[in-house]
C-alpha positions in Angstrom: -52.0 23.5 47.1 -50.3 26.6 48.7 -49.3 29.7 47.2 -47.0 32.6 48.2 -47.6 35.5 47.5 -44.3 37.1 46.3 -44.1 41.5 46.0 -42.0 44.4 47.1 -37.7 44.8 47.0 -35.4 42.6 46.2 -34.8 41.9 51.0 -39.0 41.2 50.5 -39.1 39.0 48.2 -35.5 36.6 49.5 -37.7 36.3 53.0 -40.8 35.5 50.9 -38.7 33.0 49.2 -37.6 31.4 52.6 -41.4 31.4 54.1 -42.1 29.5 50.3 -39.0 26.8 51.1 -40.1 26.0 54.3 -43.4 25.4 53.0 -42.1 22.6 51.3 -40.2 21.5 54.6 -43.4 21.5 56.5 -45.6 20.2 54.0 -43.8 17.7 51.5 -47.0 15.9 50.2 -48.3 19.0 48.8 -47.4 21.3 46.0 -46.2 24.7 47.4 -45.9 27.4 44.6 -44.7 31.2 43.8 -47.8 33.7 43.0 -45.3 36.1 40.6 -48.7 38.4 39.0 -47.5 41.6 42.2 -44.3 42.3 39.5 -46.8 42.5 36.7 -47.9 45.9 37.8 -45.2 46.9 39.8 -41.8 47.4 39.7 -40.5 48.5 43.4 -37.1 48.5 43.2 -36.3 47.2 40.7 -38.7 44.3 40.2 -38.6 40.5 40.8 -34.9 40.3 41.3 -34.3 36.7 42.7 -34.1 34.5 39.6 -31.3 37.4 38.5 -29.5 37.0 41.6 -29.5 33.4 42.5 -30.7 31.0 39.3 -27.6 30.2 38.0 -25.2 26.9 38.3 -23.8 26.4 42.6 -27.1 28.4 43.9 -28.9 26.2 45.2 -32.0 28.3 44.2 -35.1 26.8 43.1 -39.0 28.4 42.6 -41.6 26.1 40.8 -44.2 29.5 39.7 -48.3 29.2 40.3 -50.2 29.2 36.5 -53.1 31.3 36.4 -55.6 28.8 36.7 -54.1 27.8 40.4 -54.3 31.1 41.5 -57.7 31.9 40.8 -58.7 28.2 41.6 -56.9 29.3 45.3 -57.7 33.0 45.6 -61.4 33.1 43.5 -60.2 36.3 42.0 -58.3 36.4 38.4 -55.0 37.5 38.4 -52.6 39.7 36.3 -52.3 37.9 33.5 -50.4 40.3 31.1 -46.5 41.1 32.2 -46.0 42.8 29.2 -49.7 45.2 29.7 -49.5 44.9 33.8 -50.7 47.7 34.7 -53.6 48.3 31.8 -54.9 44.6 32.7 -54.1 45.4 36.3 -57.0 48.1 35.7 -59.6 45.8 33.5 -58.9 42.7 36.2 -60.5 45.3 39.0 -64.4 45.1 37.6 -64.9 41.3 37.2 -62.8 41.5 40.4 -65.7 43.1 42.4 -67.9 40.6 41.1 -66.1 37.8 42.5 -65.3 38.7 46.1 -69.0 38.4 46.2 -69.8 35.0 44.7 -66.6 32.6 44.0 -64.2 34.4 46.5 -66.7 34.1 49.3 -65.7 30.3 49.9 -62.3 30.9 49.8 -61.3 33.9 51.6 -61.2 31.5 55.4 -58.1 30.4 53.5 -56.6 33.4 52.4 -54.0 34.3 55.3 -52.7 37.8 54.6 -50.4 39.1 57.3 -50.9 42.3 56.3 -54.4 42.6 57.5 -54.6 40.2 59.6 -53.5 38.7 63.0 -51.5 35.3 61.3 -49.4 33.4 63.9 -46.4 31.4 63.3 -48.8 28.3 64.7 -51.0 28.7 62.4 -48.4 28.5 59.5 -47.6 25.5 61.0 -51.1 23.2 61.1 -52.4 24.4 58.1 -55.2 21.5 56.9 -53.5 20.7 53.9 -56.1 19.4 52.4 -57.8 22.9 51.9 -56.1 25.5 48.8 -54.0 28.5 50.9 -53.0 31.5 50.0 -50.6 33.6 51.8 -49.6 37.0 51.4 -47.0 38.6 54.0 -43.6 39.7 54.3 -42.7 37.1 56.9 -39.9 38.8 58.7 -40.0 37.3 61.7 -36.9 35.2 62.9 -38.9 32.1 63.6 -39.5 31.4 59.9 -36.1 32.0 58.9 -33.6 31.6 62.5 -33.2 27.8 61.8 -32.8 27.8 58.4 -29.7 30.2 58.0 -27.7 27.5 56.7 -30.0 26.2 54.5 -30.2 29.8 52.9 -26.6 30.0 52.1 -26.9 27.7 50.2 -29.8 28.6 48.5 -29.2 32.3 48.1 -25.4 32.6 46.3 -24.8 35.3 44.7 -22.9 34.5 40.9 -19.4 35.5 40.8 -20.4 37.3 37.2 -20.0 40.9 38.4 -17.8 43.1 36.1 -14.5 45.0 36.7 -14.5 46.9 39.5 -16.7 44.7 41.6 -14.1 41.9 41.3 -11.3 44.1 42.3 -13.8 45.1 44.8 -14.0 41.6 46.2 -10.5 40.8 46.3 -9.7 43.7 48.5 -12.6 42.9 50.7 -11.7 39.1 51.5 -8.1 40.0 52.0 -9.0 43.2 55.2 -10.7 43.0 58.1 -13.5 44.9 56.0 -16.9 45.6 57.4 -19.6 47.0 55.4 -22.0 50.0 56.4 -25.6 50.1 55.1 -26.9 54.0 55.5 -30.9 53.7 53.7 -32.1 57.1 53.0 -33.6 56.6 49.9 -37.9 56.6 50.8 -37.7 56.2 53.9 -37.2 60.3 53.9 -40.6 60.2 50.9 -42.8 57.3 50.9 -42.0 55.6 54.3 -41.8 59.0 55.6 -43.5 58.3 59.4 -42.7 54.5 59.6 -39.2 53.7 58.9 -36.4 55.3 61.6 -33.7 57.0 59.6 -30.8 56.2 61.5 -28.3 59.1 62.9 -24.6 59.8 63.9 -25.8 57.7 67.4 -26.2 54.5 65.9 -23.6 54.5 63.7 -21.0 55.8 66.2 -22.2 52.8 68.6 -21.9 50.4 65.9 -18.1 51.1 65.2 -17.2 51.4 68.5 -18.5 48.0 69.4 -16.9 46.7 66.2 -13.2 48.0 66.8 -13.9 46.0 70.4 -13.5 42.9 68.5 -11.5 43.6 65.3 -8.1 44.6 64.6 -7.3 47.0 61.9 -11.6 47.6 60.1 -12.0 49.2 56.9 -15.2 50.2 56.9 -17.0 50.4 53.1 -20.1 52.2 53.2 -23.2 51.2 51.2 -25.9 53.8 50.9 -28.4 55.2 47.9 -27.7 58.9 49.5 -23.5 59.2 48.4 -23.9 62.6 49.4 -25.0 62.0 52.1 -22.5 59.8 53.3 -19.6 61.7 52.4 -20.5 65.0 54.7 -21.9 63.0 57.6 -19.2 60.1 58.0 -16.2 62.7 57.6 -15.4 61.8 61.3 -14.9 58.1 60.3 -11.2 57.3 59.3 -10.3 54.1 57.0 -13.4 54.6 55.1 -14.4 53.5 51.3 -17.8 54.7 50.2 -19.9 51.8 47.8 -21.9 54.0 45.3 -21.0 52.5 41.3 -23.3 49.6 41.5 -26.5 51.1 41.3 -30.1 50.7 38.9 -30.2 46.9 37.8 -26.8 46.2 39.6 -28.1 47.2 43.1 -27.9 44.2 44.7 -23.7 44.0 43.9 -24.0 46.1 46.8 -26.1 43.0 49.2 -23.7 40.9 47.7 -20.8 43.0 48.6 -22.0 43.1 52.5 -22.5 39.7 52.7 -18.6 39.2 51.4 -17.5 41.8 54.0 -15.9 39.5 57.8 -18.2 41.9 60.2 -22.2 43.9 59.2 -23.5 47.5 60.4 -26.7 47.2 59.3 -29.6 49.7 58.7 -33.8 49.3 59.5 -33.8 47.7 56.3 -34.4 43.8 54.7 -31.6 44.5 52.2 -28.9 44.8 54.6 -30.4 42.3 56.8 -30.0 39.7 53.8 -26.1 40.7 53.9 -25.6 40.0 57.1 -27.8 36.5 57.1 -26.1 35.4 54.0 -22.3 36.6 55.8 -21.3 33.0 55.8 -17.4 34.5 57.7 -16.7 32.4 60.4 -17.0 34.5 63.8 -19.0 37.2 61.9 -20.0 40.1 64.6 -23.4 42.1 63.1 -24.2 45.5 64.8 -27.9 46.1 64.1 -30.7 48.5 65.4 -33.2 48.5 67.5 -34.9 51.7 66.3 -36.6 50.5 63.6 -39.9 51.9 63.3 -40.4 55.5 63.8 -43.2 55.1 67.0 -41.6 51.8 68.4 -38.5 49.8 68.9 -39.7 46.3 67.5 -36.6 44.1 65.9 -34.8 41.6 68.6 -32.4 38.7 67.2 -30.8 35.9 68.3 -28.6 34.9 65.8 -25.3 33.9 66.6 -23.0 37.1 66.3 -25.6 39.4 66.1 -25.4 42.9 68.7 -28.5 45.0 68.9 -27.8 48.8 69.9 
């Protein structure tokens, strides 16, 4: 059995889902399941959202959840078994797991591959000894994992059309125009992750807009951000723009849907808008993405058709 651990916000959940489906393809005779218990005690960015977004008729989405017993067998640790009282159970399970780490988990640890703390390579993931049980932890955002699955992902991760009147009207307008999405990520990049992720400045967006204008006539720019007040002041230089700010809280995922509908995308150093571009099925669409991803180095480089690095 292979169990993939799901954590964090929607964009990261989608990358973990891709790995989950990739494992099913690479190891067709092995059970591959999803561990969703992290969300019992954590609600980062609106909690677990995959099924809310994609589990509906017309989508190829499917997921098989690991049982508590299967998670215990594969990891050697007591999982969080309470969706209702998750944070309290999270504190409780620390004590038995201290003992289990010494005994039960010791023999399981070589088969727990944690990209967050270990140097795990693509080749290792592609050549697992499936006579053993494996537990995979990480974000798996590298193109080697998803690059060949883009067409499949566009069938598996299909948004429903049960949007409200405002979004329905906006999608109708977007489809009639040379619409270009612009994503501006601020929020926790200024607080929690201030020392890790770059907050992209005006220079990046000006260069990206100029590049779009080279290939697109009469573009209309739709700006999506978690800081609409900042955007109103920062983008006074940009004409032909619409600032989209009505999708909040549990409906925030609709911004990704709207961005994926636009003809072209200018994305931030964020998995949220990156997925909007991956799911964009417009022919010959252009995606502008930033070289400045982390604060200490430029790391992102993609080779997907139509993707341009600035």
